[in-house]
PLY file of the C-alpha trace (Angstrom):
ply
format ascii 1.0
element vertex 380
property float x
property float y
property float z
element edge 379
property int vertex1
property int vertex2
end_header
-110.07 85.63 -16.98
-111.68 87.07 -13.87
-114.88 89.07 -14.42
-113.46 91.69 -12.07
-110.37 92.27 -14.19
-110.20 95.90 -15.22
-107.26 96.81 -17.47
-105.69 100.23 -17.67
-105.58 99.95 -21.45
-107.73 97.87 -23.80
-106.12 97.13 -27.18
-108.28 95.72 -29.98
-106.12 93.71 -32.37
-102.77 91.94 -31.91
-100.88 92.83 -35.08
-97.70 94.88 -34.94
-99.49 98.14 -34.10
-101.36 96.64 -31.14
-98.54 94.38 -29.94
-95.89 97.12 -29.98
-98.18 99.49 -28.08
-98.94 96.75 -25.55
-95.23 96.13 -25.03
-94.44 99.81 -24.53
-97.41 100.44 -22.23
-96.60 97.40 -20.10
-92.82 97.76 -19.94
-92.35 101.52 -19.99
-95.57 102.87 -18.47
-96.17 99.85 -16.20
-99.84 99.69 -17.21
-102.12 96.66 -17.20
-103.02 95.87 -20.79
-105.73 93.63 -22.17
-105.45 92.65 -25.84
-108.53 91.20 -27.48
-108.18 89.47 -30.84
-111.00 88.14 -33.04
-108.77 85.42 -34.55
-107.48 82.34 -32.75
-103.89 83.63 -32.75
-101.88 86.77 -32.11
-99.83 88.55 -34.76
-102.40 89.79 -37.25
-101.49 89.21 -40.89
-97.80 88.81 -39.99
-98.46 85.52 -38.18
-96.41 82.46 -39.11
-96.83 78.80 -38.19
-95.28 75.41 -38.96
-96.94 73.13 -41.50
-97.50 69.79 -39.79
-96.92 67.67 -42.91
-93.58 69.15 -43.95
-92.32 70.90 -40.79
-91.82 74.02 -42.93
-92.69 77.36 -41.38
-94.88 79.51 -43.58
-96.57 82.91 -43.38
-100.27 82.23 -43.06
-101.36 85.42 -44.83
-98.77 85.65 -47.59
-95.00 86.06 -47.59
-93.87 88.87 -45.27
-90.33 90.19 -45.69
-89.12 92.45 -42.92
-87.22 95.39 -44.38
-86.50 98.89 -43.17
-84.18 101.86 -43.46
-85.42 103.17 -40.11
-82.64 102.68 -37.55
-84.99 103.25 -34.61
-87.38 100.56 -35.81
-84.55 98.13 -36.54
-83.00 98.61 -33.10
-86.38 98.19 -31.46
-87.50 95.00 -33.21
-84.11 93.34 -32.70
-84.83 93.31 -28.97
-87.48 90.67 -29.68
-86.00 88.56 -32.46
-82.91 87.78 -34.52
-83.07 87.93 -38.32
-81.45 85.68 -40.91
-79.67 87.14 -43.95
-82.47 86.51 -46.47
-82.62 89.03 -49.34
-85.86 89.18 -51.26
-86.02 88.61 -55.00
-89.26 88.51 -56.99
-89.72 86.82 -60.33
-92.62 86.95 -62.79
-93.69 84.11 -65.07
-95.14 85.40 -68.34
-95.97 82.99 -71.18
-93.95 80.20 -69.55
-90.81 82.32 -69.25
-89.47 83.75 -65.98
-88.40 87.40 -65.72
-86.98 89.63 -63.01
-89.29 91.93 -61.03
-89.38 94.82 -60.52
-88.57 95.50 -64.15
-84.81 95.93 -64.42
-82.08 95.80 -67.07
-82.25 92.01 -67.24
-86.04 92.11 -67.71
-85.77 94.67 -70.51
-83.01 92.83 -72.34
-84.67 89.44 -71.98
-88.15 90.62 -72.96
-87.07 92.66 -75.99
-84.22 90.26 -76.91
-81.62 93.02 -76.64
-78.22 93.52 -75.04
-78.58 97.10 -73.85
-76.26 98.91 -71.51
-78.03 100.84 -68.72
-77.98 104.12 -70.69
-79.14 102.41 -73.89
-82.02 100.75 -72.05
-83.08 104.03 -70.48
-83.13 105.75 -73.90
-85.05 102.80 -75.36
-87.78 102.98 -72.70
-87.89 106.77 -72.94
-88.61 106.43 -76.64
-91.39 103.94 -75.83
-93.01 106.24 -73.27
-92.45 109.83 -74.44
-95.79 110.07 -76.28
-97.59 109.00 -73.09
-95.86 111.41 -70.69
-98.60 114.06 -70.71
-101.42 111.64 -69.96
-104.77 113.21 -69.15
-106.45 110.50 -67.09
-105.05 110.21 -63.60
-105.39 106.45 -63.24
-103.10 103.45 -62.71
-103.01 102.36 -66.36
-102.02 105.72 -67.80
-99.40 106.24 -65.09
-97.89 102.81 -65.73
-97.76 103.18 -69.52
-96.17 106.61 -69.15
-93.36 105.02 -67.09
-92.68 101.67 -68.79
-94.54 101.64 -72.11
-97.36 99.45 -73.40
-95.40 96.23 -74.05
-93.96 95.82 -70.55
-97.22 97.02 -69.02
-99.32 94.48 -70.92
-96.92 91.64 -70.14
-96.19 92.13 -66.44
-98.52 94.68 -64.89
-101.97 94.81 -66.47
-103.20 91.25 -65.82
-101.61 90.99 -62.39
-103.13 94.30 -61.31
-106.57 93.36 -62.60
-106.48 90.08 -60.68
-105.05 91.70 -57.56
-107.57 94.52 -57.29
-110.62 93.01 -59.01
-110.86 96.07 -61.27
-109.45 97.10 -64.61
-106.36 99.23 -63.95
-107.89 102.30 -65.60
-110.34 102.41 -62.68
-107.59 102.37 -60.03
-105.75 105.40 -58.61
-102.36 106.15 -60.15
-100.74 106.20 -56.69
-100.76 102.38 -56.58
-98.15 102.28 -59.33
-95.68 104.16 -57.14
-94.79 100.84 -55.46
-93.54 99.42 -58.78
-90.18 100.92 -59.75
-88.20 100.43 -62.96
-84.42 99.99 -62.79
-81.69 100.28 -65.36
-79.27 97.96 -63.61
-78.99 94.25 -62.85
-79.80 94.77 -59.18
-82.17 91.93 -58.23
-82.80 92.95 -54.62
-86.50 93.82 -54.41
-85.91 96.17 -51.46
-82.66 97.74 -52.60
-83.39 101.03 -50.80
-83.69 99.45 -47.37
-80.57 98.99 -45.27
-81.92 96.13 -43.16
-83.74 93.05 -44.36
-84.42 89.48 -43.31
-86.81 86.89 -41.90
-87.09 86.30 -38.14
-84.99 83.20 -37.43
-87.63 81.79 -35.10
-90.59 83.00 -37.16
-93.02 85.86 -36.75
-95.10 84.09 -34.13
-92.10 84.16 -31.81
-91.82 87.96 -32.15
-95.38 88.46 -30.94
-94.89 86.05 -28.05
-91.84 88.07 -26.99
-93.61 91.41 -27.44
-96.51 90.38 -25.20
-94.91 88.21 -22.51
-94.90 90.90 -19.82
-97.03 89.88 -16.82
-98.98 93.12 -17.22
-100.32 91.94 -20.59
-103.29 89.61 -20.92
-104.62 88.31 -24.23
-108.11 87.13 -25.05
-108.45 85.34 -28.41
-111.58 84.78 -30.51
-113.10 87.89 -29.02
-115.04 90.46 -31.05
-115.26 94.14 -30.19
-117.87 96.85 -30.54
-118.36 100.20 -28.85
-120.53 98.58 -26.18
-117.86 96.04 -25.26
-118.35 94.70 -21.73
-114.86 95.55 -20.39
-114.18 99.25 -19.90
-110.50 100.19 -19.42
-109.41 102.67 -16.78
-107.67 105.01 -19.22
-108.02 104.21 -22.86
-109.14 101.90 -25.67
-106.81 101.57 -28.68
-108.57 100.17 -31.73
-106.69 98.73 -34.73
-109.51 97.37 -36.88
-111.52 98.89 -39.76
-113.45 102.03 -38.82
-116.40 101.41 -41.14
-117.51 98.20 -39.42
-116.89 99.72 -35.98
-119.28 102.57 -36.83
-121.87 100.27 -38.43
-121.08 101.45 -41.98
-122.64 104.83 -41.26
-121.06 106.39 -44.36
-121.05 103.22 -46.45
-118.56 100.36 -46.74
-114.91 101.00 -47.46
-113.63 98.86 -50.33
-110.97 96.26 -49.61
-109.30 93.39 -51.39
-108.55 90.19 -49.58
-106.55 87.02 -50.20
-107.15 83.30 -50.12
-104.52 80.55 -50.20
-104.33 76.97 -51.43
-101.61 74.83 -49.84
-100.07 71.79 -51.53
-97.21 69.48 -50.60
-94.92 68.61 -53.52
-92.71 65.54 -53.45
-89.59 67.33 -54.58
-86.72 69.02 -52.80
-87.26 72.34 -54.61
-90.31 73.28 -56.68
-89.59 76.76 -58.09
-86.17 77.79 -56.79
-87.31 80.95 -55.00
-89.76 82.10 -52.34
-92.23 83.98 -54.59
-93.10 84.00 -58.29
-95.75 86.34 -59.74
-98.20 85.12 -62.37
-99.43 88.14 -64.35
-101.23 86.27 -67.15
-105.03 86.23 -66.81
-105.18 82.53 -67.74
-103.80 81.81 -64.24
-106.47 82.63 -61.67
-103.87 82.88 -58.89
-101.55 85.89 -58.59
-98.51 84.39 -56.86
-96.97 81.08 -55.87
-95.06 80.91 -52.58
-92.47 78.31 -51.61
-91.72 79.24 -47.98
-88.75 76.95 -47.39
-86.68 79.47 -49.38
-87.23 82.03 -46.62
-85.20 79.87 -44.24
-82.36 78.23 -46.20
-80.53 77.85 -42.88
-83.07 75.28 -41.65
-82.91 71.51 -42.08
-86.28 71.08 -43.85
-84.75 72.85 -46.85
-82.78 69.68 -47.57
-85.80 67.34 -47.34
-87.35 65.71 -50.41
-90.66 67.51 -50.09
-91.73 71.11 -50.14
-94.75 73.25 -49.33
-96.24 75.31 -52.18
-98.95 77.92 -51.63
-101.01 79.51 -54.40
-102.36 82.99 -53.62
-105.66 84.27 -54.97
-106.97 87.82 -54.73
-110.63 87.87 -53.67
-113.32 90.15 -52.32
-113.97 89.35 -48.66
-115.06 92.18 -46.38
-114.53 89.97 -43.31
-110.79 89.62 -44.03
-109.60 93.03 -45.28
-106.03 93.20 -46.62
-105.54 95.98 -49.15
-107.46 99.27 -49.24
-108.73 100.44 -52.63
-107.53 103.90 -51.86
-109.33 105.91 -54.54
-110.95 109.30 -54.01
-114.40 107.91 -53.18
-113.01 105.67 -50.44
-110.69 108.38 -49.11
-113.65 110.71 -48.64
-115.54 107.99 -46.77
-112.54 107.23 -44.59
-112.05 110.87 -43.65
-115.64 110.92 -42.41
-115.03 107.78 -40.34
-111.83 109.22 -38.87
-113.63 112.39 -37.83
-116.45 110.38 -36.26
-114.07 108.05 -34.41
-112.05 110.98 -33.09
-115.14 112.14 -31.18
-115.26 108.96 -29.08
-114.06 109.59 -25.55
-111.03 107.73 -24.18
-110.51 106.18 -27.58
-107.51 106.03 -29.95
-107.12 104.23 -33.26
-104.35 103.42 -35.70
-102.61 100.79 -37.78
-103.12 99.54 -41.32
-106.84 98.79 -41.08
-107.93 101.79 -39.02
-105.87 104.17 -41.15
-107.09 102.53 -44.39
-103.49 102.46 -45.62
-101.05 99.97 -47.09
-98.32 99.97 -44.45
-95.23 97.81 -44.49
-94.37 96.22 -41.15
-91.67 98.73 -40.29
-94.07 101.61 -40.98
-96.61 100.05 -38.63
-94.01 99.65 -35.88
-92.86 103.23 -36.37
-96.44 104.50 -36.16
-97.01 102.50 -32.95
-93.88 103.91 -31.33
-94.99 107.44 -32.21
-98.50 106.78 -30.91
-97.04 105.59 -27.61
-95.10 108.84 -27.24
-98.34 110.75 -27.81
-100.48 108.87 -25.32
-98.04 108.11 -22.52
-98.40 111.64 -21.19
-102.18 111.22 -20.97
-102.08 108.09 -18.80
-99.63 109.00 -16.03
0 1
1 2
2 3
3 4
4 5
5 6
6 7
7 8
8 9
9 10
10 11
11 12
12 13
13 14
14 15
15 16
16 17
17 18
18 19
19 20
20 21
21 22
22 23
23 24
24 25
25 26
26 27
27 28
28 29
29 30
30 31
31 32
32 33
33 34
34 35
35 36
36 37
37 38
38 39
39 40
40 41
41 42
42 43
43 44
44 45
45 46
46 47
47 48
48 49
49 50
50 51
51 52
52 53
53 54
54 55
55 56
56 57
57 58
58 59
59 60
60 61
61 62
62 63
63 64
64 65
65 66
66 67
67 68
68 69
69 70
70 71
71 72
72 73
73 74
74 75
75 76
76 77
77 78
78 79
79 80
80 81
81 82
82 83
83 84
84 85
85 86
86 87
87 88
88 89
89 90
90 91
91 92
92 93
93 94
94 95
95 96
96 97
97 98
98 99
99 100
100 101
101 102
102 103
103 104
104 105
105 106
106 107
107 108
108 109
109 110
110 111
111 112
112 113
113 114
114 115
115 116
116 117
117 118
118 119
119 120
120 121
121 122
122 123
123 124
124 125
125 126
126 127
127 128
128 129
129 130
130 131
131 132
132 133
133 134
134 135
135 136
136 137
137 138
138 139
139 140
140 141
141 142
142 143
143 144
144 145
145 146
146 147
147 148
148 149
149 150
150 151
151 152
152 153
153 154
154 155
155 156
156 157
157 158
158 159
159 160
160 161
161 162
162 163
163 164
164 165
165 166
166 167
167 168
168 169
169 170
170 171
171 172
172 173
173 174
174 175
175 176
176 177
177 178
178 179
179 180
180 181
181 182
182 183
183 184
184 185
185 186
186 187
187 188
188 189
189 190
190 191
191 192
192 193
193 194
194 195
195 196
196 197
197 198
198 199
199 200
200 201
201 202
202 203
203 204
204 205
205 206
206 207
207 208
208 209
209 210
210 211
211 212
212 213
213 214
214 215
215 216
216 217
217 218
218 219
219 220
220 221
221 222
222 223
223 224
224 225
225 226
226 227
227 228
228 229
229 230
230 231
231 232
232 233
233 234
234 235
235 236
236 237
237 238
238 239
239 240
240 241
241 242
242 243
243 244
244 245
245 246
246 247
247 248
248 249
249 250
250 251
251 252
252 253
253 254
254 255
255 256
256 257
257 258
258 259
259 260
260 261
261 262
262 263
263 264
264 265
265 266
266 267
267 268
268 269
269 270
270 271
271 272
272 273
273 274
274 275
275 276
276 277
277 278
278 279
279 280
280 281
281 282
282 283
283 284
284 285
285 286
286 287
287 288
288 289
289 290
290 291
291 292
292 293
293 294
294 295
295 296
296 297
297 298
298 299
299 300
300 301
301 302
302 303
303 304
304 305
305 306
306 307
307 308
308 309
309 310
310 311
311 312
312 313
313 314
314 315
315 316
316 317
317 318
318 319
319 320
320 321
321 322
322 323
323 324
324 325
325 326
326 327
327 328
328 329
329 330
330 331
331 332
332 333
333 334
334 335
335 336
336 337
337 338
338 339
339 340
340 341
341 342
342 343
343 344
344 345
345 346
346 347
347 348
348 349
349 350
350 351
351 352
352 353
353 354
354 355
355 356
356 357
357 358
358 359
359 360
360 361
361 362
362 363
363 364
364 365
365 366
366 367
367 368
368 369
369 370
370 371
371 372
372 373
373 374
374 375
375 376
376 377
377 378
378 379
């Protein structure tokens, strides 16, 4: 890249938030955009690649299912990819037996060895939980027990949550449990409320290539950013990373959880029969096992006599933040960082890391489209 190159817009980070903004700024506003990315690939945590040993495409940072009920987001992303008809189902292996997740009528009947109808199951769980409804402590554990009772909580939620977050659930905010519904039907679709769902037929990497292929967009990989970065854009810098590291941890470190993965090739056509199985028991150090060939049943490698299996471990790694521990202490810190960052001239920020929020992919795309509408008027 020429030393004289001066972009109109500098975007830090190439995940969905940065890539969508780059696409809009280049195609709609006809601006020159430079994306810098600290990793050796574009796409952030949604990146996918092909395993060389098995020729199976896998999601490098854990299984990512695209799902949305947002028509605007669905119409937008379909300009850059085509989706298969994959529908996500999650299972949980507790004491060597596999159960449906989220907890549904099949889970309840199987676990308690019953044959309840939906109404009978609802009354049964209500009886289990009624004495916990007026819980005093506003934490994850009390919220969970008040919704599903102690038995289901201890079997499927407690151990998994402790491994996932590195804390006992009673020290986590109750809001985290809101992502874990209970159903009184046999519906096995994990994202039953979303109208659209699937996996990109050509993988996630292909989406990011298509989003950023405009001649006005340049990308510089393995490039770190700080507020004294050598390239100054004509109009604006858009930052998508964590705010605490950007501001030298002025108000202390924000807490994150991260993930690590262990890949293994199995000499069998099908190892577990589904893309993801949870392992809530504490005796298993890993939280989930992925078998990515199930994400693309339409592909030929699905019929081969080997498969790729990936064990997922939850770890503490501040250099690879995934999930914010969004308790009150961290929210207060983050508000201070947001206020400080908002004072920086010709500077915008957003996305999962900068917002210290657990966004699904469609939420990130929606936020990027809204951010574009806000800033396009400032850069005419």
